[in-house]
MARDOZA-149655 format. One line per 2 residues: number of its first residue (from 1); their letters; for each residue x, y, z of N, C-alpha, C. Coordinates in steps of 0.2 Angstrom, whole numbers. Layout:
residues N
NUM) A) X,Y,Z,X,Y,Z,X,Y,Z; ...
This chain:
residues 81
1) FY) -91,321,-294,-94,326,-290,-89,329,-285; -92,335,-281,-88,338,-276,-93,340,-271
3) WV) -90,342,-265,-94,344,-259,-93,351,-258; -98,355,-256,-98,362,-254,-101,363,-248
5) NT) -99,368,-243,-103,370,-238,-105,377,-239; -112,378,-239,-115,384,-241,-118,388,-235
7) TI) -117,394,-235,-120,399,-230,-124,404,-233; -130,405,-231,-134,410,-235,-137,415,-230
9) MP) -135,421,-231,-138,426,-226,-142,431,-230; -148,433,-228,-153,437,-231,-151,444,-228
11) FL) -152,449,-233,-152,456,-232,-159,458,-231; -161,461,-226,-168,463,-224,-169,471,-225
13) DE) -175,472,-228,-177,479,-229,-180,482,-222; -182,488,-222,-184,491,-216,-190,487,-213
15) NG) -194,483,-217,-200,479,-214,-198,472,-212; -191,471,-212,-189,465,-210,-190,459,-216
17) KP) -191,461,-222,-191,456,-227,-185,456,-231; -183,450,-233,-177,449,-237,-178,452,-244
19) YQ) -173,456,-246,-173,459,-253,-167,457,-257; -162,453,-253,-156,451,-256,-153,445,-252
21) YL) -149,441,-255,-147,436,-251,-139,436,-253; -135,434,-248,-127,433,-249,-127,425,-248
23) AI) -124,422,-253,-122,415,-252,-114,415,-252; -112,411,-247,-105,410,-247,-104,402,-247
25) RN) -99,400,-252,-99,392,-253,-91,391,-252; -90,386,-249,-83,383,-248,-83,377,-250
27) EV) -78,375,-254,-77,368,-257,-74,364,-252; -77,358,-250,-75,354,-244,-74,347,-246
29) TA) -72,346,-252,-72,338,-255,-66,335,-251; -60,339,-250,-55,335,-247,-57,334,-240
31) LK) -60,337,-236,-63,336,-229,-67,330,-229; -72,330,-234,-77,324,-234,-73,318,-236
33) EA) -68,318,-240,-64,312,-242,-60,310,-236; -57,315,-232,-54,313,-226,-58,310,-221
35) EE) -64,313,-220,-69,310,-215,-71,303,-217; -71,301,-224,-73,294,-226,-67,290,-224
37) EI) -61,292,-226,-55,288,-224,-55,286,-217; -56,291,-212,-56,290,-205,-61,285,-204
39) KR) -67,285,-206,-72,280,-205,-69,273,-207; -67,273,-213,-64,266,-216,-59,264,-210
41) MV) -55,268,-208,-49,266,-204,-52,263,-197; -57,267,-195,-60,265,-188,-63,258,-189
43) NR) -67,257,-194,-70,250,-196,-64,245,-196; -59,247,-199,-53,242,-200,-51,241,-193
45) LM) -49,246,-189,-47,245,-183,-51,241,-178; -58,242,-179,-63,238,-175,-62,231,-177
47) YI) -62,230,-183,-62,223,-185,-55,219,-183; -49,223,-184,-43,220,-181,-43,219,-174
49) QE) -46,223,-170,-47,222,-162,-51,216,-161; -56,215,-164,-61,209,-164,-57,203,-165
51) EE) -53,203,-171,-50,197,-172,-44,196,-167; -41,201,-165,-36,200,-160,-39,197,-153
53) RK) -45,200,-151,-48,197,-146,-50,190,-146; -53,188,-152,-54,181,-153,-47,177,-153
55) RF) -42,179,-156,-36,175,-156,-34,174,-148; -34,180,-145,-31,180,-138,-36,175,-134
57) SS) -42,175,-135,-46,171,-131,-45,164,-133; -44,162,-139,-42,156,-141,-35,153,-139
59) EI) -30,158,-138,-24,156,-135,-25,154,-128; -29,159,-124,-30,157,-117,-33,151,-116
61) HD) -39,150,-121,-43,143,-119,-39,137,-121; -35,138,-127,-32,131,-130,-25,131,-126
63) GI) -22,136,-124,-15,136,-121,-15,135,-114; -17,140,-110,-18,140,-103,-23,135,-101
65) GQ) -28,135,-104,-34,131,-102,-32,123,-102; -28,122,-108,-26,115,-108,-20,113,-103
67) SL) -16,118,-101,-11,117,-96,-15,116,-89; -19,120,-88,-23,120,-81,-26,113,-81
69) FG) -30,111,-87,-33,104,-86,-27,99,-85; -22,99,-88,-17,94,-87,-14,94,-80
71) LT) -14,100,-77,-12,101,-70,-17,98,-65; -23,99,-66,-29,97,-63,-29,89,-63
73) IQ) -27,86,-68,-27,79,-69,-21,76,-64; -15,80,-65,-10,78,-61,-11,79,-53
75) LD) -14,84,-52,-16,85,-45,-20,80,-42; -26,78,-46,-30,73,-44,-26,66,-43
77) RL) -22,64,-47,-17,59,-46,-14,59,-40; -11,64,-39,-7,65,-32,-12,65,-26
79) ID) -17,67,-27,-22,66,-22,-24,59,-20; -26,56,-26,-27,49,-26,-22,44,-23
81) D) -15,46,-24,-9,42,-22,-9,43,-14
């Protein structure tokens, strides 16, 4: 199939009634395909960003969080001594 953009303009008689129409059609399949590709790319980017956010959160929780927990334990020991 293919996509077209159509503009229809009426020619009016002296009473304002249409007696003829002019139709202009432009084939826009490439434009529609490009729009769909952009949508796919935006969805992919959103997925990648979400995965990166999850990874970053996990690294912060597992990496920095664990380090802070270890430091807290050491600090508690120093305070107790």
